[in-house]
KEKE-3310 file (N, C-alpha, C; in steps of 0.2 Angstrom, whole numbers, plus 5000, padded with zeros to 4 digits):
npx = (5016:5023:5037:5042:5054:5057:5067:5065:5067:5064:5051:5045:5048:5040:5027:5027:5027:5015:5006:5008:5005:4992:4975:4978:4984:5000:5016:5030:5046:5056:5073:5088:5093:5091:5100:5105:5094:5084:5073:5063:5053:5040:5033:5015:5006:4993:4982:4985:4984:4971:4965:4969:4963:4949:4941:4950:4957:4949:4949:4954:4968:4965:4960:4969:4985:4998:5014:5026:5033:5047:5054:5051:5058:5071:5074:5073:5084:5094:5094:5099:5111:5118:5118:5108:5094:5077:5067:5054:5038:5028:5012:4999:4982:4971:4959:4954:4956:4971:4974:4977:4972:4962:4965:4978:4984:4983:4992:5004:5006:5009:5015:5012:4997:4996:5007:5018:5027:5039:5043:5050:5048:5042:5025:5019:5005:4998:4987:4978:4970:4959:4970:4980:4992:4985:4986:4998:5000:5008:5012:5016:5021:5014:5018:5012:4999:4997:4995:4995:4998:4994:5007:5017:5022:5037:5044:5060)
npy = (4874:4890:4895:4907:4914:4922:4930:4927:4938:4948:4946:4948:4961:4967:4964:4970:4983:4984:4981:4992:5003:5001:5008:5010:5007:5000:5001:4996:4991:4976:4974:4967:4950:4934:4931:4944:4952:4967:4977:4991:5002:5013:5029:5030:5041:5042:5047:5061:5065:5062:5071:5083:5083:5076:5072:5067:5058:5048:5037:5034:5031:5019:5010:5011:5014:5025:5028:5038:5049:5054:5045:5033:5034:5036:5023:5015:5021:5018:5004:5003:5010:5001:4990:4980:4969:4972:4965:4963:4971:4977:4978:4982:4975:4982:4975:4967:4953:4945:4948:4950:4964:4973:4986:4985:4978:4987:4997:4990:4990:5002:5009:5001:4994:4981:4974:4971:4984:4980:4965:4954:4956:4952:4953:4956:4954:4959:4953:4962:4961:4968:4975:4965:4954:4943:4935:4931:4934:4930:4936:4934:4939:4931:4926:4918:4918:4932:4939:4943:4930:4920:4914:4902:4907:4906:4906:4909)
npz = (4997:4997:5008:5020:5031:5046:5058:5076:5085:5076:5073:5086:5088:5078:5083:5095:5092:5084:5095:5103:5096:5093:5095:5081:5065:5062:5054:5043:5039:5035:5034:5026:5029:5036:5050:5050:5048:5050:5059:5053:5059:5054:5054:5055:5046:5043:5051:5052:5039:5036:5045:5039:5026:5024:5013:5003:5010:5017:5026:5043:5054:5060:5051:5040:5033:5030:5026:5033:5022:5022:5031:5025:5013:5018:5023:5011:5005:5013:5012:4998:5000:5009:5002:5004:5006:5003:5013:5018:5019:5032:5041:5052:5056:5066:5076:5066:5054:5049:5033:5016:5009:4997:4996:5002:4992:4981:4986:4986:4973:4966:4956:4944:4942:4938:4942:4956:4965:4971:4968:4974:4987:5003:5011:5026:5037:5052:5064:5076:5091:5103:5107:5108:5101:5088:5076:5063:5045:5030:5013:4997:4980:4967:4952:4942:4945:4945:4956:4974:4985:5000:5010:5019:5035:5044:5060:5065)
capx = (5015:5030:5038:5046:5056:5060:5070:5060:5067:5061:5044:5043:5048:5034:5021:5027:5025:5008:5002:5010:5001:4984:4970:4979:4988:5007:5019:5037:5050:5061:5078:5093:5091:5093:5103:5107:5089:5083:5066:5063:5047:5039:5027:5009:5004:4986:4978:4987:4982:4964:4963:4970:4959:4945:4939:4955:4960:4943:4950:4959:4974:4962:4959:4973:4991:5002:5021:5029:5038:5055:5056:5051:5064:5077:5075:5075:5091:5099:5095:5103:5118:5121:5117:5104:5088:5071:5064:5047:5034:5023:5008:4994:4975:4968:4952:4953:4960:4977:4973:4979:4966:4962:4969:4985:4987:4984:4998:5010:5007:5008:5018:5008:4992:4996:5013:5020:5033:5045:5040:5053:5047:5036:5021:5016:5000:4997:4980:4979:4963:4959:4977:4985:4993:4981:4989:5001:5000:5013:5009:5021:5019:5014:5018:5007:4992:4997:4992:4998:4995:4997:5012:5018:5027:5040:5048:5067)
capy = (4881:4893:4897:4913:4913:4928:4929:4928:4945:4953:4945:4951:4968:4970:4963:4975:4990:4984:4982:4999:5008:5000:5005:5012:5002:5001:4999:4997:4987:4972:4974:4962:4943:4929:4933:4951:4956:4972:4980:4998:5005:5019:5032:5030:5048:5042:5052:5068:5066:5062:5078:5089:5082:5070:5070:5064:5053:5046:5033:5036:5026:5013:5006:5012:5017:5029:5028:5045:5049:5055:5039:5028:5035:5035:5016:5013:5024:5014:4997:5004:5011:4996:4984:4975:4966:4974:4958:4963:4977:4974:4982:4978:4976:4982:4972:4963:4947:4946:4946:4955:4968:4976:4992:4983:4976:4993:5001:4986:4990:5009:5011:4998:4990:4974:4971:4974:4988:4976:4958:4949:4958:4949:4957:4953:4958:4957:4954:4964:4961:4970:4977:4960:4950:4937:4931:4935:4930:4932:4936:4935:4939:4924:4928:4914:4921:4939:4942:4940:4923:4918:4908:4900:4911:4902:4910:4906)
capz = (4998:4998:5015:5022:5038:5049:5065:5082:5087:5071:5074:5092:5087:5075:5087:5101:5089:5083:5101:5106:5091:5093:5090:5075:5061:5062:5047:5043:5034:5037:5029:5027:5028:5041:5057:5049:5046:5055:5058:5053:5060:5050:5057:5051:5046:5040:5055:5050:5032:5036:5048:5034:5020:5025:5007:5000:5015:5020:5032:5048:5055:5063:5045:5035:5035:5025:5028:5033:5016:5023:5034:5020:5008:5022:5023:5004:5003:5017:5008:4993:5002:5012:4998:5008:5003:5006:5014:5019:5021:5037:5044:5057:5055:5072:5076:5059:5053:5045:5026:5011:5007:4990:4998:5003:4985:4978:4989:4984:4966:4965:4949:4939:4945:4937:4945:4962:4965:4974:4967:4978:4994:5007:5014:5032:5040:5059:5067:5083:5093:5110:5109:5109:5094:5087:5071:5057:5039:5025:5007:4992:4973:4963:4945:4938:4947:4944:4962:4980:4988:5006:5010:5026:5038:5049:5064:5066)
cpx = (5022:5030:5043:5048:5059:5062:5064:5061:5064:5053:5041:5043:5042:5028:5021:5025:5018:5004:5003:5005:4994:4981:4972:4984:4995:5010:5026:5040:5054:5067:5083:5090:5094:5095:5104:5100:5087:5076:5067:5056:5046:5033:5021:5006:4996:4981:4979:4984:4974:4961:4964:4965:4955:4942:4944:4957:4954:4944:4955:4964:4971:4961:4963:4980:4994:5009:5023:5034:5045:5057:5056:5057:5070:5079:5077:5082:5096:5100:5099:5110:5122:5121:5113:5098:5082:5066:5057:5044:5029:5018:5003:4987:4972:4960:4950:4957:4966:4976:4976:4973:4967:4966:4977:4988:4988:4991:5004:5011:5005:5010:5014:5003:4992:5002:5015:5027:5039:5042:5044:5052:5041:5032:5018:5011:4999:4990:4981:4971:4963:4966:4982:4986:4988:4984:4993:5000:5005:5010:5015:5018:5019:5013:5013:5000:4991:4993:4996:4994:4998:5002:5013:5024:5030:5044:5054:5070)
cpy = (4884:4895:4903:4912:4920:4926:4930:4935:4950:4952:4948:4958:4971:4969:4968:4982:4990:4985:4989:5004:5007:5005:5007:5007:5005:4999:5000:4992:4982:4972:4969:4955:4939:4933:4941:4955:4961:4975:4988:5000:5011:5022:5032:5037:5048:5047:5059:5070:5067:5069:5083:5089:5076:5068:5066:5058:5051:5042:5036:5030:5019:5008:5007:5015:5020:5030:5036:5045:5049:5048:5034:5028:5034:5027:5013:5015:5020:5007:4998:5005:5005:4989:4978:4973:4970:4968:4958:4970:4974:4980:4978:4980:4976:4980:4969:4957:4949:4943:4952:4958:4971:4983:4990:4981:4982:4997:4997:4987:4997:5011:5008:4993:4983:4970:4975:4979:4984:4968:4953:4951:4955:4954:4953:4957:4954:4958:4956:4965:4963:4972:4971:4956:4944:4932:4935:4930:4934:4931:4938:4935:4933:4927:4925:4917:4928:4942:4940:4934:4922:4913:4907:4904:4907:4907:4907:4908)
cpz = (5000:5005:5015:5029:5040:5056:5071:5084:5083:5072:5080:5092:5084:5079:5092:5098:5087:5089:5104:5102:5091:5097:5083:5071:5062:5055:5048:5038:5038:5032:5031:5026:5034:5047:5056:5048:5052:5053:5058:5053:5057:5053:5052:5051:5043:5044:5053:5043:5032:5040:5043:5029:5020:5018:5003:5004:5019:5026:5036:5049:5058:5057:5039:5037:5029:5029:5028:5027:5017:5026:5029:5015:5012:5022:5016:5003:5007:5014:5002:4995:5005:5008:5001:5004:5007:5007:5015:5021:5026:5039:5048:5054:5062:5072:5070:5059:5049:5038:5022:5007:5000:4991:4998:4996:4981:4980:4987:4977:4963:4958:4943:4943:4944:4940:4951:4961:4967:4974:4972:4986:4997:5010:5020:5035:5047:5061:5074:5086:5101:5112:5110:5102:5094:5082:5066:5051:5034:5018:5002:4985:4970:4955:4940:4939:4945:4950:4968:4983:4995:5006:5018:5029:5044:5053:5067:5073)
residu = (MET:GLN:THR:ALA:THR:ILE:GLN:ARG:ALA:THR:PHE:GLU:ALA:MET:ILE:ALA:GLN:ALA:GLU:ARG:GLU:PHE:PRO:ASP:GLU:CYS:CYS:GLY:PHE:ILE:ILE:GLY:ALA:GLY:ALA:ASP:GLU:GLU:VAL:ARG:PRO:ILE:ARG:ASN:ILE:GLN:ASN:ALA:ARG:HIS:ALA:GLU:ASN:PRO:ALA:ALA:PHE:ALA:ARG:ASP:ALA:ARG:THR:ALA:PHE:LEU:MET:GLU:PRO:LYS:GLU:HIS:LEU:ALA:VAL:LEU:THR:GLU:VAL:ASP:ARG:ARG:LYS:LEU:ARG:LEU:ALA:ALA:VAL:TYR:HIS:SER:HIS:PRO:GLU:HIS:ASP:ALA:TYR:PHE:SER:ALA:THR:ASP:ARG:ALA:GLN:ALA:CYS:LEU:PHE:ASP:PRO:ALA:GLU:PRO:ASP:TYR:PRO:GLU:THR:LEU:HIS:ILE:VAL:LEU:SER:ILE:ARG:GLY:GLY:LYS:PHE:ALA:ARG:ALA:ALA:ALA:PHE:ALA:TRP:ASN:ALA:ALA:LEU:LYS:ASP:PHE:ALA:GLU:ILE:THR:LEU:GLU:ILE:GLY)
# end
């Protein structure tokens, strides 16, 4: 099984955000690599979109996330400007297991449903139960399977 490693401080920052934002899903990015990786939390605007248009955004932030577009773009711009790696996208699943859902896959493959937008980018899902971290799982694109597959996540 393939393995990915993230720094302990990165892992703890993601968990703190997920617990703080519970019972809603949190979301964000990890940029850089190794000792130089950085966490970039992004505001989840799913509740606002749901309130504005419940027909188009049927789910609220307890079961979905939508990254605030300007914050999302700012991180991608920073990655390009600093010539960093977009290491991971992360989000939480409040009161659910850490799995890669069909919705998660669809969001990861917005431009082409058959291929991920960022094939080298890891996806990390955090299970938060009762407001406390329960489990993390990492998923990477498997070109042979043409799908995301769970990989081992090591904390360095």
